C-alpha positions as CSV (number, residue, x, y, z in Angstrom):
1,X,0.0,0.0,0.0
2,X,1.3,3.5,-0.9
3,X,1.9,5.9,1.9
4,X,1.5,9.6,2.1
5,X,4.8,11.5,1.8
6,X,6.2,15.0,1.7
7,X,8.2,16.3,-1.2
8,X,10.5,19.3,-1.7
9,X,8.4,21.4,-4.1
10,X,11.6,22.6,-5.8
11,X,13.1,19.1,-6.2
12,X,10.3,16.6,-6.5
13,X,11.1,12.9,-7.0
14,X,10.4,11.5,-10.5
15,X,7.1,9.8,-9.8
16,X,5.7,13.0,-8.2
17,X,6.8,15.2,-11.1
18,X,5.4,12.6,-13.6
19,X,2.0,12.7,-11.9
20,X,1.9,16.5,-12.3
21,X,2.8,16.1,-16.0
22,X,-0.1,13.8,-16.7
23,X,-3.4,15.3,-17.9
24,X,-5.5,15.7,-14.8
25,X,-7.9,18.4,-13.6
26,X,-7.3,19.7,-10.1
27,X,-9.0,21.7,-7.5
28,X,-7.9,25.1,-6.3
29,X,-8.7,26.1,-2.7
30,X,-8.7,29.8,-1.8
31,X,-10.3,31.6,1.1
32,X,-13.4,33.8,0.9
33,X,-13.3,37.1,2.8
34,X,-15.3,35.4,5.7
35,X,-12.5,32.8,5.9
36,X,-14.5,29.8,4.5
37,X,-12.8,27.7,1.8
38,X,-13.8,28.2,-1.9
39,X,-12.9,25.1,-3.9
40,X,-13.2,25.0,-7.7
41,X,-12.0,22.7,-10.5
42,X,-9.1,24.1,-12.5
43,X,-6.3,23.2,-14.9
44,X,-3.0,23.8,-13.2
45,X,0.6,23.6,-14.1
46,X,3.6,22.8,-11.8
47,X,7.0,24.5,-12.3
48,X,9.4,23.1,-9.7
49,X,12.3,25.2,-11.1
50,X,10.4,28.4,-10.4
51,X,8.7,26.9,-7.4
52,X,5.3,27.9,-8.8
53,X,1.9,26.4,-9.6
54,X,0.0,28.4,-12.1
55,X,-3.8,28.6,-12.8
56,X,-5.1,30.7,-15.6
57,X,-8.4,32.5,-14.8
58,X,-10.7,35.3,-15.8
59,X,-10.1,38.4,-13.8
60,X,-13.7,38.6,-12.7
61,X,-13.8,35.0,-11.2
62,X,-14.5,34.4,-7.6
63,X,-11.1,32.7,-7.1
64,X,-9.3,35.8,-8.5
65,X,-11.4,38.1,-6.3
66,X,-10.6,36.0,-3.2
67,X,-6.9,36.3,-3.8
68,X,-7.1,40.0,-4.6
69,X,-9.0,40.6,-1.4
70,X,-6.1,39.3,0.6
71,X,-3.9,42.3,-0.6
72,X,-0.4,42.4,-2.1
73,X,0.9,39.7,0.2
74,X,-1.6,37.2,-1.3
75,X,-3.2,34.4,0.6
76,X,-2.6,30.7,1.4
77,X,-3.9,28.4,-1.3
78,X,-3.6,24.9,-2.4
79,X,-4.1,22.9,-5.6
80,X,-4.8,19.1,-5.5
81,X,-5.3,16.5,-8.1
82,X,-6.5,12.9,-7.7
83,X,-6.4,9.8,-9.8
84,X,-7.9,6.9,-8.0
85,X,-5.7,6.3,-4.9
86,X,-3.0,8.6,-6.2
87,X,-3.1,12.2,-5.2
88,X,-0.8,15.2,-5.0
89,X,-1.2,18.6,-3.3
90,X,0.9,21.8,-3.7
91,X,0.5,24.5,-1.1
92,X,1.8,28.1,-0.9
93,X,1.0,31.7,-1.2
94,X,-1.3,32.8,-4.1
95,X,-1.0,36.1,-5.9
96,X,-2.8,37.4,-9.0
97,X,-0.4,38.4,-11.8
98,X,-1.5,40.5,-14.8
99,X,1.8,41.0,-16.6
100,X,1.4,39.9,-20.3
101,X,4.6,37.8,-20.2
102,X,3.4,35.9,-17.0
103,X,0.0,35.3,-18.5
104,X,1.6,34.1,-21.8
105,X,3.9,31.7,-19.9
106,X,1.0,30.3,-17.9
107,X,-1.0,29.8,-21.2
108,X,2.0,28.1,-22.8
109,X,2.4,25.7,-19.9
110,X,-1.3,25.0,-19.9
111,X,-1.3,24.1,-23.6
112,X,1.7,21.9,-23.0
113,X,0.1,20.0,-20.2
114,X,-3.5,19.8,-21.4
115,X,-2.8,19.4,-25.2
116,X,-4.8,22.4,-26.3
117,X,-4.3,26.2,-26.4
118,X,-6.6,28.0,-24.1
119,X,-9.2,30.1,-26.1
120,X,-8.3,33.8,-26.4
121,X,-9.4,35.9,-23.4
122,X,-8.4,39.5,-23.0
123,X,-9.5,39.4,-19.3
124,X,-7.2,36.5,-18.5
125,X,-4.9,36.7,-15.5
126,X,-2.8,34.0,-13.8
127,X,-2.9,33.0,-10.2
128,X,0.7,32.1,-9.2
129,X,1.2,30.0,-6.1
130,X,4.6,30.4,-4.6
131,X,5.1,26.9,-3.3
132,X,6.0,26.2,0.2
133,X,4.9,22.6,0.6
134,X,4.1,19.5,-1.5
135,X,2.7,16.1,-0.5
136,X,1.1,13.2,-2.1
137,X,0.3,9.5,-2.2
138,X,1.3,7.4,-5.2
């Protein structure tokens, strides 16, 4: 039976990284202004070299509003994906980025992972999660 284990998010072992390269949807958990969790399905990419998870989003979405409400320091957030008994979670501090080069990089990585280019969206932003912790079971 597989056991739960922690991973250095900057230097994941091969099976953990491979799981994040497979095509899976994930969930993103942010906090509403009242402190309750807001959990939504998302496409997410994992960049251990930059120690980032990236989620592309519309700038008017609840997840973006939640992160923006936290201010410039961002907020704690997590992304998690599941495939049967295998799962992996990345945790850190989320911030909304609007710089065109950051959004383009997030779109490029999304297309690479999910096999399709996201449809054009002039209101697109990227939620970047600066990773502090990673764990999983596989």
